[in-house]
C-alpha positions as CSV (number, residue, x, y, z in Angstrom):
1,M,0.0,0.0,0.0
2,K,2.8,2.4,0.9
3,K,4.6,1.6,-2.3
4,E,1.5,2.4,-4.3
5,Q,1.1,5.8,-2.5
6,T,4.7,6.6,-3.1
7,S,4.4,5.7,-6.8
8,V,1.3,8.0,-7.1
9,A,3.2,10.9,-5.4
10,E,6.2,10.5,-7.6
11,S,4.0,10.4,-10.7
12,A,2.3,13.7,-9.6
13,K,5.6,15.4,-9.1
14,A,6.8,14.2,-12.5
15,D,3.6,15.7,-14.1
16,E,4.2,19.0,-12.3
17,K,7.8,19.2,-13.5
18,S,6.7,18.4,-17.0
19,A,4.1,21.2,-17.0
20,T,6.6,23.6,-15.6
21,A,9.1,22.7,-18.3
22,K,6.5,23.1,-21.0
23,E,5.5,26.6,-19.6
24,A,9.2,27.7,-19.5
25,G,9.7,26.4,-23.0
26,K,6.7,28.3,-24.2
27,K,7.9,31.6,-22.6
28,N,11.3,31.1,-24.1
29,E,9.7,30.6,-27.5
30,E,7.6,33.8,-27.1
31,T,10.7,35.8,-26.0
32,N,12.7,34.5,-29.0
33,A,9.8,35.4,-31.3
34,S,9.6,39.0,-29.9
35,Q,13.3,39.4,-30.2
36,E,13.1,38.2,-33.8
37,E,10.3,40.7,-34.5
38,A,12.1,43.7,-32.9
39,P,13.9,45.8,-35.5
40,K,17.6,45.3,-35.4
41,G,20.1,48.1,-35.9
42,P,23.6,49.3,-34.9
43,P,23.9,50.8,-31.4
44,K,24.0,54.6,-31.2
45,S,27.5,56.1,-31.1
46,V,28.5,58.8,-28.6
47,I,28.8,61.3,-31.5
48,R,25.3,60.4,-32.8
49,E,23.8,61.0,-29.3
50,Y,25.5,64.3,-29.0
51,F,24.4,65.3,-32.5
52,E,20.8,64.5,-31.8
53,S,20.9,66.4,-28.5
54,L,22.4,69.4,-30.3
55,V,19.7,69.3,-33.0
56,I,16.9,69.2,-30.4
57,T,18.5,72.1,-28.5
58,V,18.8,74.2,-31.6
59,I,15.2,73.6,-32.6
60,M,14.0,74.6,-29.1
61,A,16.2,77.7,-29.1
62,L,14.9,78.7,-32.5
63,F,11.3,78.2,-31.3
64,G,12.0,80.4,-28.2
65,I,13.7,83.1,-30.2
66,T,10.9,83.2,-32.8
67,F,7.9,83.1,-30.5
68,I,8.9,83.8,-26.9
69,L,12.2,85.6,-26.1
70,Q,14.7,87.7,-28.0
71,A,18.1,89.1,-26.9
72,V,18.8,92.8,-27.7
73,K,21.8,94.9,-27.0
74,V,21.4,98.7,-26.2
75,P,23.9,100.7,-28.2
76,T,22.7,104.3,-27.4
77,G,22.0,106.5,-24.4
78,S,18.4,107.5,-25.1
79,M,17.1,105.4,-22.2
80,Q,19.9,106.3,-19.7
81,N,19.8,105.6,-16.7
82,T,16.8,103.3,-16.9
83,I,18.7,101.2,-19.4
84,T,22.5,101.8,-19.8
85,I,24.6,101.5,-22.9
86,G,26.0,98.0,-23.0
87,D,23.0,96.4,-21.4
88,H,22.0,93.2,-23.0
89,L,18.2,92.7,-22.6
90,L,15.8,89.8,-22.8
91,V,12.6,90.8,-24.6
92,N,9.3,89.1,-23.9
93,K,7.7,88.6,-27.4
94,F,4.8,86.8,-26.0
95,V,3.3,89.2,-23.5
96,F,1.4,91.5,-25.8
97,A,-1.8,90.2,-27.4
98,P,-2.0,90.1,-31.2
99,T,-3.1,93.1,-33.1
100,G,-6.9,93.5,-32.9
101,G,-7.1,90.9,-30.1
102,G,-7.8,87.3,-30.8
103,G,-5.3,85.9,-28.3
104,F,-6.1,82.7,-26.4
105,P,-7.9,83.8,-23.2
106,L,-6.0,81.4,-20.9
107,L,-2.5,82.7,-22.0
108,P,-0.8,85.5,-20.0
109,Q,-1.2,88.1,-22.7
110,R,-2.4,91.7,-22.5
111,E,-2.5,95.0,-24.4
112,I,0.4,97.5,-24.5
113,R,0.1,99.9,-21.6
114,R,1.3,103.4,-21.0
115,G,4.7,103.2,-19.3
116,D,5.7,99.9,-20.9
117,I,9.3,99.8,-22.2
118,I,9.0,98.2,-25.6
119,V,11.4,97.0,-28.3
120,F,10.4,97.7,-31.9
121,K,11.7,98.1,-35.4
122,Y,12.8,101.7,-36.1
123,P,10.1,103.2,-38.4
124,G,12.3,105.9,-39.9
125,F,11.2,109.5,-40.8
126,P,7.8,109.7,-42.6
127,E,9.0,112.6,-44.8
128,P,10.5,111.3,-48.0
129,N,13.0,114.1,-48.2
130,R,14.3,113.5,-44.6
131,A,16.6,110.7,-43.5
132,D,18.5,109.8,-40.3
133,T,22.1,110.9,-40.4
134,D,23.2,107.8,-38.4
135,P,24.0,104.9,-40.9
136,N,23.2,102.4,-38.1
137,N,19.6,103.5,-38.0
138,I,18.0,101.4,-40.8
139,P,14.2,101.7,-41.0
140,Y,12.3,98.5,-40.3
141,K,15.6,96.7,-39.4
142,T,17.3,98.5,-36.5
143,N,15.9,97.6,-33.0
144,Y,14.9,100.5,-30.8
145,V,14.0,100.6,-27.1
146,K,11.6,103.3,-25.8
147,R,8.9,103.9,-23.3
148,V,5.2,104.0,-24.3
149,I,3.7,107.5,-23.6
150,G,0.7,107.7,-25.9
151,L,-1.8,105.0,-26.6
152,P,-4.1,104.7,-29.7
153,G,-6.5,107.7,-29.8
154,D,-4.6,109.8,-27.3
155,N,-3.8,113.5,-27.9
156,I,-0.1,114.1,-27.0
157,E,1.8,117.4,-26.5
158,V,5.3,117.9,-25.1
159,R,5.6,121.4,-23.6
160,G,8.9,122.1,-21.9
161,R,9.4,119.3,-19.5
162,D,5.7,118.5,-19.3
163,V,4.1,115.7,-21.3
164,L,0.4,116.3,-21.7
165,V,-1.9,113.4,-22.5
166,N,-5.4,114.4,-23.5
167,G,-4.7,117.9,-21.9
168,E,-3.5,116.6,-18.5
169,V,0.2,116.5,-17.4
170,L,1.5,113.0,-17.2
171,P,3.0,112.2,-13.8
172,E,6.7,111.3,-14.2
173,H,9.5,111.2,-11.6
174,R,11.9,113.9,-13.0
175,I,15.6,113.7,-12.1
176,E,18.2,116.3,-12.7
177,A,21.3,114.9,-14.3
178,K,24.5,115.7,-16.3
179,D,24.8,114.1,-19.7
180,Y,28.4,113.3,-20.8
181,S,27.5,112.6,-24.5
182,S,29.2,115.8,-25.6
183,L,32.5,114.9,-24.0
184,V,35.4,113.1,-25.7
185,P,36.4,110.2,-25.7
186,L,33.6,108.9,-23.5
187,G,30.9,110.0,-25.8
188,D,27.4,109.0,-24.5
189,K,28.7,105.6,-23.2
190,K,28.9,106.9,-19.6
191,A,25.8,106.9,-17.4
192,L,24.2,110.2,-16.5
193,E,25.5,111.8,-13.3
194,I,22.6,112.4,-10.9
195,L,22.5,116.0,-9.6
196,N,19.1,116.1,-7.9
197,N,16.8,113.2,-7.2
198,P,13.6,114.5,-5.5
199,E,11.3,112.3,-3.6
200,R,8.9,110.3,-5.7
201,K,5.3,111.5,-5.7
202,Q,2.1,109.4,-6.0
203,G,1.5,108.3,-9.6
204,E,5.2,108.8,-10.6
205,N,5.8,105.2,-11.6
206,Y,9.1,105.6,-13.6
207,D,12.1,107.9,-13.8
208,V,12.9,110.4,-16.5
209,Y,16.1,112.5,-16.7
210,F,16.7,116.1,-17.8
211,S,20.1,117.7,-18.4
212,E,20.6,121.5,-18.2
213,N,23.5,121.1,-20.7
214,K,21.3,119.7,-23.4
215,E,18.6,121.1,-25.7
216,L,15.0,120.3,-24.7
217,F,12.8,118.9,-27.5
218,E,9.1,119.8,-27.6
219,K,6.2,118.6,-29.7
220,E,3.0,120.2,-30.8
221,T,-0.3,118.4,-30.1
222,V,-0.7,115.2,-32.2
223,K,-3.3,112.5,-32.1
224,V,-2.0,108.9,-32.0
225,P,-3.5,106.7,-34.8
226,S,-5.6,103.7,-33.9
227,D,-2.9,101.2,-34.7
228,S,0.1,103.1,-33.3
229,Y,1.9,104.4,-30.2
230,F,3.8,107.5,-29.2
231,V,7.1,106.6,-27.5
232,M,9.9,108.6,-25.8
233,G,13.3,107.9,-24.3
234,D,13.8,108.4,-20.6
235,N,16.9,110.5,-21.3
236,R,14.6,113.3,-22.5
237,N,17.3,115.7,-23.8
238,N,19.1,113.0,-25.8
239,S,16.5,110.7,-27.4
240,L,15.5,110.3,-31.0
241,D,11.9,109.3,-30.6
242,S,8.3,110.0,-31.6
243,R,9.0,113.7,-31.2
244,A,11.2,113.5,-34.2
245,W,10.0,110.7,-36.5
246,G,6.4,110.1,-35.4
247,F,4.5,107.0,-34.2
248,V,5.3,103.3,-33.9
249,R,2.9,101.0,-35.7
250,R,1.7,98.0,-33.7
251,D,3.1,95.6,-36.3
252,L,6.6,97.0,-35.6
253,V,6.5,96.1,-31.9
254,I,8.7,93.1,-31.0
255,G,7.9,92.8,-27.3
256,R,8.4,94.2,-23.8
257,A,11.9,94.6,-22.3
258,M,12.0,92.3,-19.3
259,F,15.5,92.3,-17.6
260,V,19.2,92.8,-18.1
261,Y,20.9,89.4,-18.5
262,W,24.3,91.0,-19.0
263,S,25.7,94.5,-18.7
264,Y,29.1,95.5,-20.1
265,D,30.6,98.9,-19.4
266,E,31.8,100.1,-22.9
267,S,33.3,103.3,-21.4
268,A,35.9,101.3,-19.4
269,P,39.3,100.3,-20.9
270,G,39.1,97.0,-22.7
271,D,42.7,96.4,-23.7
272,N,43.3,93.4,-21.4
273,F,41.1,90.9,-23.3
274,P,39.6,88.4,-22.2
275,F,40.0,89.5,-18.5
276,S,38.3,92.9,-19.4
277,I,35.1,90.9,-20.0
278,F,34.9,90.2,-16.3
279,S,36.4,93.5,-15.0
280,N,34.1,95.6,-17.2
281,T,30.9,93.7,-16.5
282,R,28.4,95.6,-14.4
283,W,27.6,92.9,-12.0
284,R,25.1,95.0,-10.1
285,R,23.1,95.6,-13.2
286,T,23.3,92.1,-14.5
287,G,20.1,90.2,-13.7
288,T,18.1,93.4,-12.8
289,M,14.5,93.9,-13.9
290,I,13.5,96.8,-16.2
291,K,10.8,99.2,-15.0
């Protein structure tokens, strides 16, 4: 009896081992089949991996430059001391809603506001017989940076140091300064020297600078067209702006100046290259927001 029970148990164990072996064989066959079906190819080399990463990076950078951000260098002193010569700015190309609206409501876009510092393509003089004497100012190509003063439909007048918007004086924080643009060899590369900085009053949200040693430009009353803006530089005695060449069309606006990602003092000696890059960098201005 015991021998029969032992024989039955051994037979059951043998059956279990046989079933297990069959399942393992079946799994191996499935694995081999999947490996045979998988596409075969040479392994990626290090150079190929770096190349693919570079291509993806370039595509993302081009997308960002085209639709979101743009880097701009400031070559003139028309916005001193808000923006200094040698400042390299990042421009937000996405913040302003498209012309005539139509922007997606969930996106962080808005209309251009009075006081915004915008980057735009220089429109040039509207008179056919008048041209800019600076060869670097190429209409519709050269980037300009100014502050928005007049919005579409506004009546703008510049009388002395007062800017009148629809008959009322625009509140601005006026600072007395000395402009070195007439001095040689520094030219206008040196920041304005502050002579008198009065306490800021209510409503004066930004600074403008006036120099006694410079001529003051005025402008008779003009009405801003529906698709345009009246812009001025914060260095009011040394700015070629809407007082000279007129309005900025909306389609010429690139975006809003956000912050200084690098600032280089071009008035400092630069003979000791490349060490001058570090010694002439304005570290306190680098990374500052623009307002």
